[in-house]
PDB file of N, CA, C, O and CB in Angstrom:
ATOM      1  N   MET A   1     -33.514   8.866   1.394  1.00  0.00           N
ATOM      2  CA  MET A   1     -34.213   9.967   0.777  1.00  0.00           C
ATOM      3  C   MET A   1     -35.685   9.924   1.217  1.00  0.00           C
ATOM      4  O   MET A   1     -36.355   8.901   1.079  1.00  0.00           O
ATOM      5  CB  MET A   1     -34.081   9.907  -0.772  1.00  0.00           C
ATOM      6  N   TRP A   2     -36.159  11.022   1.733  1.00  0.00           N
ATOM      7  CA  TRP A   2     -37.549  11.150   2.162  1.00  0.00           C
ATOM      8  C   TRP A   2     -38.389  11.689   1.010  1.00  0.00           C
ATOM      9  O   TRP A   2     -37.958  12.574   0.271  1.00  0.00           O
ATOM     10  CB  TRP A   2     -37.665  12.076   3.402  1.00  0.00           C
ATOM     11  N   ARG A   3     -39.604  11.138   0.867  1.00  0.00           N
ATOM     12  CA  ARG A   3     -40.540  11.605  -0.155  1.00  0.00           C
ATOM     13  C   ARG A   3     -41.845  12.002   0.528  1.00  0.00           C
ATOM     14  O   ARG A   3     -42.321  11.313   1.430  1.00  0.00           O
ATOM     15  CB  ARG A   3     -40.789  10.508  -1.243  1.00  0.00           C
ATOM     16  N   THR A   4     -42.413  13.113   0.090  1.00  0.00           N
ATOM     17  CA  THR A   4     -43.697  13.546   0.623  1.00  0.00           C
ATOM     18  C   THR A   4     -44.796  12.768  -0.075  1.00  0.00           C
ATOM     19  O   THR A   4     -44.758  12.575  -1.290  1.00  0.00           O
ATOM     20  CB  THR A   4     -43.899  15.076   0.445  1.00  0.00           C
ATOM     21  N   SER A   5     -45.756  12.333   0.685  1.00  0.00           N
ATOM     22  CA  SER A   5     -46.862  11.550   0.144  1.00  0.00           C
ATOM     23  C   SER A   5     -47.616  12.322  -0.922  1.00  0.00           C
ATOM     24  O   SER A   5     -47.835  13.526  -0.788  1.00  0.00           O
ATOM     25  CB  SER A   5     -47.813  11.139   1.255  1.00  0.00           C
ATOM     26  N   SER A   6     -48.011  11.634  -1.977  1.00  0.00           N
ATOM     27  CA  SER A   6     -48.828  12.263  -3.025  1.00  0.00           C
ATOM     28  C   SER A   6     -50.231  12.554  -2.520  1.00  0.00           C
ATOM     29  O   SER A   6     -50.975  13.297  -3.161  1.00  0.00           O
ATOM     30  CB  SER A   6     -48.895  11.367  -4.269  1.00  0.00           C
ATOM     31  N   TYR A   7     -50.605  11.980  -1.383  1.00  0.00           N
ATOM     32  CA  TYR A   7     -51.926  12.217  -0.796  1.00  0.00           C
ATOM     33  C   TYR A   7     -51.915  13.356   0.220  1.00  0.00           C
ATOM     34  O   TYR A   7     -52.955  13.664   0.801  1.00  0.00           O
ATOM     35  CB  TYR A   7     -52.434  10.949  -0.134  1.00  0.00           C
ATOM     36  N   SER A   8     -50.785  13.975   0.444  1.00  0.00           N
ATOM     37  CA  SER A   8     -50.710  15.080   1.394  1.00  0.00           C
ATOM     38  C   SER A   8     -51.516  16.257   0.884  1.00  0.00           C
ATOM     39  O   SER A   8     -51.551  16.532  -0.315  1.00  0.00           O
ATOM     40  CB  SER A   8     -49.251  15.496   1.639  1.00  0.00           C
ATOM     41  N   SER A   9     -52.153  16.936   1.797  1.00  0.00           N
ATOM     42  CA  SER A   9     -52.988  18.073   1.401  1.00  0.00           C
ATOM     43  C   SER A   9     -52.147  19.335   1.283  1.00  0.00           C
ATOM     44  O   SER A   9     -51.012  19.387   1.757  1.00  0.00           O
ATOM     45  CB  SER A   9     -54.130  18.288   2.411  1.00  0.00           C
ATOM     46  N   GLU A  10     -52.706  20.331   0.657  1.00  0.00           N
ATOM     47  CA  GLU A  10     -51.997  21.590   0.464  1.00  0.00           C
ATOM     48  C   GLU A  10     -52.014  22.477   1.705  1.00  0.00           C
ATOM     49  O   GLU A  10     -51.398  23.543   1.706  1.00  0.00           O
ATOM     50  CB  GLU A  10     -52.597  22.337  -0.696  1.00  0.00           C
ATOM     51  N   ASN A  11     -52.710  22.055   2.763  1.00  0.00           N
ATOM     52  CA  ASN A  11     -52.787  22.877   3.975  1.00  0.00           C
ATOM     53  C   ASN A  11     -51.627  22.621   4.931  1.00  0.00           C
ATOM     54  O   ASN A  11     -51.636  23.123   6.054  1.00  0.00           O
ATOM     55  CB  ASN A  11     -54.095  22.621   4.690  1.00  0.00           C
ATOM     56  N   GLY A  12     -50.631  21.849   4.505  1.00  0.00           N
ATOM     57  CA  GLY A  12     -49.471  21.609   5.343  1.00  0.00           C
ATOM     58  C   GLY A  12     -49.517  20.312   6.118  1.00  0.00           C
ATOM     59  O   GLY A  12     -48.571  19.992   6.838  1.00  0.00           O
ATOM     60  N   SER A  13     -50.591  19.558   5.990  1.00  0.00           N
ATOM     61  CA  SER A  13     -50.688  18.260   6.662  1.00  0.00           C
ATOM     62  C   SER A  13     -49.989  17.225   5.796  1.00  0.00           C
ATOM     63  O   SER A  13     -50.619  16.570   4.965  1.00  0.00           O
ATOM     64  CB  SER A  13     -52.181  17.859   6.925  1.00  0.00           C
ATOM     65  N   CYS A  14     -48.695  17.081   5.992  1.00  0.00           N
ATOM     66  CA  CYS A  14     -47.895  16.233   5.105  1.00  0.00           C
ATOM     67  C   CYS A  14     -47.241  15.078   5.851  1.00  0.00           C
ATOM     68  O   CYS A  14     -46.885  15.178   7.025  1.00  0.00           O
ATOM     69  CB  CYS A  14     -46.828  17.062   4.414  1.00  0.00           C
ATOM     70  N   VAL A  15     -47.103  14.004   5.136  1.00  0.00           N
ATOM     71  CA  VAL A  15     -46.406  12.827   5.634  1.00  0.00           C
ATOM     72  C   VAL A  15     -45.244  12.567   4.685  1.00  0.00           C
ATOM     73  O   VAL A  15     -45.411  12.618   3.467  1.00  0.00           O
ATOM     74  CB  VAL A  15     -47.364  11.578   5.738  1.00  0.00           C
ATOM     75  N   ALA A  16     -44.089  12.293   5.231  1.00  0.00           N
ATOM     76  CA  ALA A  16     -42.930  11.930   4.421  1.00  0.00           C
ATOM     77  C   ALA A  16     -42.592  10.467   4.724  1.00  0.00           C
ATOM     78  O   ALA A  16     -42.677  10.018   5.868  1.00  0.00           O
ATOM     79  CB  ALA A  16     -41.701  12.879   4.714  1.00  0.00           C
ATOM     80  N   VAL A  17     -42.210   9.739   3.679  1.00  0.00           N
ATOM     81  CA  VAL A  17     -41.906   8.317   3.802  1.00  0.00           C
ATOM     82  C   VAL A  17     -40.532   8.056   3.205  1.00  0.00           C
ATOM     83  O   VAL A  17     -40.140   8.675   2.216  1.00  0.00           O
ATOM     84  CB  VAL A  17     -42.989   7.445   3.103  1.00  0.00           C
ATOM     85  N   ARG A  18     -39.807   7.125   3.826  1.00  0.00           N
ATOM     86  CA  ARG A  18     -38.477   6.740   3.329  1.00  0.00           C
ATOM     87  C   ARG A  18     -38.462   5.234   3.155  1.00  0.00           C
ATOM     88  O   ARG A  18     -38.862   4.497   4.057  1.00  0.00           O
ATOM     89  CB  ARG A  18     -37.333   7.206   4.304  1.00  0.00           C
ATOM     90  N   PHE A  19     -38.000   4.772   1.991  1.00  0.00           N
ATOM     91  CA  PHE A  19     -37.902   3.356   1.684  1.00  0.00           C
ATOM     92  C   PHE A  19     -36.438   2.991   1.451  1.00  0.00           C
ATOM     93  O   PHE A  19     -35.982   2.991   0.307  1.00  0.00           O
ATOM     94  CB  PHE A  19     -38.764   2.997   0.448  1.00  0.00           C
ATOM     95  N   PRO A  20     -35.694   2.680   2.512  1.00  0.00           N
ATOM     96  CA  PRO A  20     -34.283   2.331   2.333  1.00  0.00           C
ATOM     97  C   PRO A  20     -34.132   0.954   1.675  1.00  0.00           C
ATOM     98  O   PRO A  20     -35.055   0.139   1.704  1.00  0.00           O
ATOM     99  CB  PRO A  20     -33.554   2.352   3.690  1.00  0.00           C
ATOM    100  N   ALA A  21     -32.978   0.709   1.093  1.00  0.00           N
ATOM    101  CA  ALA A  21     -32.723  -0.588   0.462  1.00  0.00           C
ATOM    102  C   ALA A  21     -32.777  -1.717   1.492  1.00  0.00           C
ATOM    103  O   ALA A  21     -33.227  -2.821   1.187  1.00  0.00           O
ATOM    104  CB  ALA A  21     -31.355  -0.580  -0.243  1.00  0.00           C
ATOM    105  N   ALA A  22     -32.324  -1.437   2.693  1.00  0.00           N
ATOM    106  CA  ALA A  22     -32.374  -2.423   3.777  1.00  0.00           C
ATOM    107  C   ALA A  22     -32.850  -1.707   5.037  1.00  0.00           C
ATOM    108  O   ALA A  22     -32.493  -0.553   5.273  1.00  0.00           O
ATOM    109  CB  ALA A  22     -30.969  -3.105   4.005  1.00  0.00           C
ATOM    110  N   GLY A  23     -33.634  -2.374   5.823  1.00  0.00           N
ATOM    111  CA  GLY A  23     -34.103  -1.780   7.065  1.00  0.00           C
ATOM    112  C   GLY A  23     -35.557  -1.367   6.990  1.00  0.00           C
ATOM    113  O   GLY A  23     -36.230  -1.595   5.985  1.00  0.00           O
ATOM    114  N   PRO A  24     -36.029  -0.762   8.053  1.00  0.00           N
ATOM    115  CA  PRO A  24     -37.450  -0.432   8.138  1.00  0.00           C
ATOM    116  C   PRO A  24     -37.841   0.778   7.282  1.00  0.00           C
ATOM    117  O   PRO A  24     -37.009   1.615   6.934  1.00  0.00           O
ATOM    118  CB  PRO A  24     -37.822  -0.170   9.575  1.00  0.00           C
ATOM    119  N   VAL A  25     -39.128   0.839   6.959  1.00  0.00           N
ATOM    120  CA  VAL A  25     -39.712   1.982   6.270  1.00  0.00           C
ATOM    121  C   VAL A  25     -39.879   3.090   7.303  1.00  0.00           C
ATOM    122  O   VAL A  25     -40.380   2.844   8.401  1.00  0.00           O
ATOM    123  CB  VAL A  25     -41.087   1.613   5.585  1.00  0.00           C
ATOM    124  N   GLY A  26     -39.466   4.299   6.962  1.00  0.00           N
ATOM    125  CA  GLY A  26     -39.579   5.426   7.880  1.00  0.00           C
ATOM    126  C   GLY A  26     -40.750   6.325   7.514  1.00  0.00           C
ATOM    127  O   GLY A  26     -41.037   6.536   6.335  1.00  0.00           O
ATOM    128  N   VAL A  27     -41.424   6.853   8.529  1.00  0.00           N
ATOM    129  CA  VAL A  27     -42.550   7.776   8.333  1.00  0.00           C
ATOM    130  C   VAL A  27     -42.360   8.934   9.300  1.00  0.00           C
ATOM    131  O   VAL A  27     -42.044   8.724  10.471  1.00  0.00           O
ATOM    132  CB  VAL A  27     -43.943   7.061   8.562  1.00  0.00           C
ATOM    133  N   ARG A  28     -42.552  10.164   8.812  1.00  0.00           N
ATOM    134  CA  ARG A  28     -42.408  11.337   9.684  1.00  0.00           C
ATOM    135  C   ARG A  28     -43.300  12.471   9.183  1.00  0.00           C
ATOM    136  O   ARG A  28     -43.839  12.417   8.078  1.00  0.00           O
ATOM    137  CB  ARG A  28     -40.926  11.801   9.746  1.00  0.00           C
ATOM    138  N   ASP A  29     -43.438  13.478  10.003  1.00  0.00           N
ATOM    139  CA  ASP A  29     -44.152  14.706   9.653  1.00  0.00           C
ATOM    140  C   ASP A  29     -43.184  15.563   8.843  1.00  0.00           C
ATOM    141  O   ASP A  29     -42.131  15.948   9.351  1.00  0.00           O
ATOM    142  CB  ASP A  29     -44.676  15.475  10.940  1.00  0.00           C
ATOM    143  N   SER A  30     -43.520  15.863   7.606  1.00  0.00           N
ATOM    144  CA  SER A  30     -42.589  16.613   6.758  1.00  0.00           C
ATOM    145  C   SER A  30     -42.386  18.052   7.225  1.00  0.00           C
ATOM    146  O   SER A  30     -41.403  18.688   6.845  1.00  0.00           O
ATOM    147  CB  SER A  30     -43.085  16.616   5.331  1.00  0.00           C
ATOM    148  N   LYS A  31     -43.297  18.574   8.041  1.00  0.00           N
ATOM    149  CA  LYS A  31     -43.131  19.936   8.563  1.00  0.00           C
ATOM    150  C   LYS A  31     -42.106  19.985   9.693  1.00  0.00           C
ATOM    151  O   LYS A  31     -41.619  21.059  10.048  1.00  0.00           O
ATOM    152  CB  LYS A  31     -44.474  20.481   9.056  1.00  0.00           C
ATOM    153  N   ASN A  32     -41.780  18.827  10.257  1.00  0.00           N
ATOM    154  CA  ASN A  32     -40.862  18.755  11.388  1.00  0.00           C
ATOM    155  C   ASN A  32     -39.833  17.646  11.139  1.00  0.00           C
ATOM    156  O   ASN A  32     -39.855  16.626  11.829  1.00  0.00           O
ATOM    157  CB  ASN A  32     -41.638  18.504  12.716  1.00  0.00           C
ATOM    158  N   PRO A  33     -38.931  17.828  10.162  1.00  0.00           N
ATOM    159  CA  PRO A  33     -38.000  16.762   9.809  1.00  0.00           C
ATOM    160  C   PRO A  33     -37.051  16.348  10.928  1.00  0.00           C
ATOM    161  O   PRO A  33     -36.549  15.224  10.916  1.00  0.00           O
ATOM    162  CB  PRO A  33     -37.204  17.183   8.639  1.00  0.00           C
ATOM    163  N   ALA A  34     -36.798  17.212  11.879  1.00  0.00           N
ATOM    164  CA  ALA A  34     -35.912  16.855  12.995  1.00  0.00           C
ATOM    165  C   ALA A  34     -36.685  16.210  14.143  1.00  0.00           C
ATOM    166  O   ALA A  34     -36.087  15.745  15.113  1.00  0.00           O
ATOM    167  CB  ALA A  34     -35.171  18.095  13.502  1.00  0.00           C
ATOM    168  N   GLY A  35     -37.998  16.183  14.035  1.00  0.00           N
ATOM    169  CA  GLY A  35     -38.829  15.620  15.095  1.00  0.00           C
ATOM    170  C   GLY A  35     -38.863  14.105  15.055  1.00  0.00           C
ATOM    171  O   GLY A  35     -38.142  13.479  14.278  1.00  0.00           O
ATOM    172  N   PRO A  36     -39.701  13.518  15.894  1.00  0.00           N
ATOM    173  CA  PRO A  36     -39.771  12.060  15.961  1.00  0.00           C
ATOM    174  C   PRO A  36     -40.359  11.461  14.690  1.00  0.00           C
ATOM    175  O   PRO A  36     -41.126  12.103  13.972  1.00  0.00           O
ATOM    176  CB  PRO A  36     -40.597  11.631  17.162  1.00  0.00           C
ATOM    177  N   GLY A  37     -39.987  10.243  14.440  1.00  0.00           N
ATOM    178  CA  GLY A  37     -40.510   9.495  13.300  1.00  0.00           C
ATOM    179  C   GLY A  37     -40.893   8.102  13.739  1.00  0.00           C
ATOM    180  O   GLY A  37     -40.645   7.703  14.877  1.00  0.00           O
ATOM    181  N   LEU A  38     -41.487   7.379  12.847  1.00  0.00           N
ATOM    182  CA  LEU A  38     -41.871   5.998  13.101  1.00  0.00           C
ATOM    183  C   LEU A  38     -41.127   5.094  12.132  1.00  0.00           C
ATOM    184  O   LEU A  38     -40.772   5.514  11.030  1.00  0.00           O
ATOM    185  CB  LEU A  38     -43.406   5.810  12.967  1.00  0.00           C
ATOM    186  N   ALA A  39     -40.893   3.864  12.539  1.00  0.00           N
ATOM    187  CA  ALA A  39     -40.240   2.886  11.675  1.00  0.00           C
ATOM    188  C   ALA A  39     -41.059   1.609  11.680  1.00  0.00           C
ATOM    189  O   ALA A  39     -41.471   1.132  12.738  1.00  0.00           O
ATOM    190  CB  ALA A  39     -38.778   2.611  12.134  1.00  0.00           C
ATOM    191  N   PHE A  40     -41.294   1.057  10.504  1.00  0.00           N
ATOM    192  CA  PHE A  40     -42.094  -0.153  10.350  1.00  0.00           C
ATOM    193  C   PHE A  40     -41.348  -1.166   9.506  1.00  0.00           C
ATOM    194  O   PHE A  40     -40.665  -0.789   8.554  1.00  0.00           O
ATOM    195  CB  PHE A  40     -43.455   0.166   9.721  1.00  0.00           C
ATOM    196  N   PRO A  41     -41.465  -2.455   9.836  1.00  0.00           N
ATOM    197  CA  PRO A  41     -40.936  -3.471   8.919  1.00  0.00           C
ATOM    198  C   PRO A  41     -41.638  -3.329   7.567  1.00  0.00           C
ATOM    199  O   PRO A  41     -42.810  -2.955   7.514  1.00  0.00           O
ATOM    200  CB  PRO A  41     -41.131  -4.917   9.502  1.00  0.00           C
ATOM    201  N   ALA A  42     -40.941  -3.621   6.493  1.00  0.00           N
ATOM    202  CA  ALA A  42     -41.517  -3.473   5.155  1.00  0.00           C
ATOM    203  C   ALA A  42     -42.817  -4.255   5.016  1.00  0.00           C
ATOM    204  O   ALA A  42     -43.748  -3.779   4.367  1.00  0.00           O
ATOM    205  CB  ALA A  42     -40.520  -3.932   4.095  1.00  0.00           C
ATOM    206  N   SER A  43     -42.904  -5.430   5.603  1.00  0.00           N
ATOM    207  CA  SER A  43     -44.128  -6.230   5.494  1.00  0.00           C
ATOM    208  C   SER A  43     -45.305  -5.562   6.197  1.00  0.00           C
ATOM    209  O   SER A  43     -46.430  -5.630   5.703  1.00  0.00           O
ATOM    210  CB  SER A  43     -43.903  -7.623   6.079  1.00  0.00           C
ATOM    211  N   ALA A  44     -45.069  -4.918   7.336  1.00  0.00           N
ATOM    212  CA  ALA A  44     -46.132  -4.209   8.045  1.00  0.00           C
ATOM    213  C   ALA A  44     -46.588  -3.004   7.237  1.00  0.00           C
ATOM    214  O   ALA A  44     -47.784  -2.724   7.165  1.00  0.00           O
ATOM    215  CB  ALA A  44     -45.658  -3.769   9.444  1.00  0.00           C
ATOM    216  N   TRP A  45     -45.651  -2.291   6.630  1.00  0.00           N
ATOM    217  CA  TRP A  45     -46.009  -1.129   5.813  1.00  0.00           C
ATOM    218  C   TRP A  45     -46.838  -1.571   4.605  1.00  0.00           C
ATOM    219  O   TRP A  45     -47.839  -0.935   4.273  1.00  0.00           O
ATOM    220  CB  TRP A  45     -44.736  -0.372   5.348  1.00  0.00           C
ATOM    221  N   ALA A  46     -46.428  -2.657   3.950  1.00  0.00           N
ATOM    222  CA  ALA A  46     -47.186  -3.161   2.793  1.00  0.00           C
ATOM    223  C   ALA A  46     -48.609  -3.538   3.201  1.00  0.00           C
ATOM    224  O   ALA A  46     -49.554  -3.275   2.456  1.00  0.00           O
ATOM    225  CB  ALA A  46     -46.473  -4.384   2.167  1.00  0.00           C
ATOM    226  N   GLY A  47     -48.772  -4.148   4.372  1.00  0.00           N
ATOM    227  CA  GLY A  47     -50.098  -4.495   4.863  1.00  0.00           C
ATOM    228  C   GLY A  47     -50.941  -3.265   5.138  1.00  0.00           C
ATOM    229  O   GLY A  47     -52.132  -3.243   4.829  1.00  0.00           O
ATOM    230  N   PHE A  48     -50.327  -2.234   5.721  1.00  0.00           N
ATOM    231  CA  PHE A  48     -51.034  -0.985   5.990  1.00  0.00           C
ATOM    232  C   PHE A  48     -51.531  -0.351   4.694  1.00  0.00           C
ATOM    233  O   PHE A  48     -52.690   0.052   4.596  1.00  0.00           O
ATOM    234  CB  PHE A  48     -50.124  -0.007   6.743  1.00  0.00           C
ATOM    235  N   VAL A  49     -50.642  -0.264   3.698  1.00  0.00           N
ATOM    236  CA  VAL A  49     -51.003   0.356   2.433  1.00  0.00           C
ATOM    237  C   VAL A  49     -52.121  -0.438   1.752  1.00  0.00           C
ATOM    238  O   VAL A  49     -53.058   0.148   1.210  1.00  0.00           O
ATOM    239  CB  VAL A  49     -49.772   0.456   1.512  1.00  0.00           C
ATOM    240  N   LYS A  50     -52.024  -1.747   1.780  1.00  0.00           N
ATOM    241  CA  LYS A  50     -53.042  -2.600   1.134  1.00  0.00           C
ATOM    242  C   LYS A  50     -54.412  -2.377   1.774  1.00  0.00           C
ATOM    243  O   LYS A  50     -55.421  -2.307   1.072  1.00  0.00           O
ATOM    244  CB  LYS A  50     -52.647  -4.100   1.235  1.00  0.00           C
ATOM    245  N   ARG A  51     -54.450  -2.266   3.099  1.00  0.00           N
ATOM    246  CA  ARG A  51     -55.723  -2.118   3.798  1.00  0.00           C
ATOM    247  C   ARG A  51     -56.270  -0.683   3.751  1.00  0.00           C
ATOM    248  O   ARG A  51     -57.450  -0.469   4.027  1.00  0.00           O
ATOM    249  CB  ARG A  51     -55.562  -2.551   5.238  1.00  0.00           C
ATOM    250  N   SER A  52     -55.441   0.283   3.411  1.00  0.00           N
ATOM    251  CA  SER A  52     -55.917   1.662   3.398  1.00  0.00           C
ATOM    252  C   SER A  52     -56.421   2.117   2.033  1.00  0.00           C
ATOM    253  O   SER A  52     -56.857   3.259   1.892  1.00  0.00           O
ATOM    254  CB  SER A  52     -54.820   2.574   3.850  1.00  0.00           C
ATOM    255  N   LYS A  53     -56.373   1.280   1.062  1.00  0.00           N
ATOM    256  CA  LYS A  53     -56.860   1.673  -0.281  1.00  0.00           C
ATOM    257  C   LYS A  53     -58.358   1.634  -0.338  1.00  0.00           C
ATOM    258  O   LYS A  53     -58.944   1.930  -1.379  1.00  0.00           O
ATOM    259  CB  LYS A  53     -56.283   0.761  -1.367  1.00  0.00           C
TER     260      LYS A  53
END
């Protein structure tokens, strides 16, 4: 299940994130769900979030 970031702006600049029970965290442009996405190990994603606060 993909979720749109609560920090996405109302101008359409949206990021969608997926947190599966097993496997990498997925990140994609919510305006283009069929387009390319990125996958990160959960530990890398946690580090990114911690450093971006």
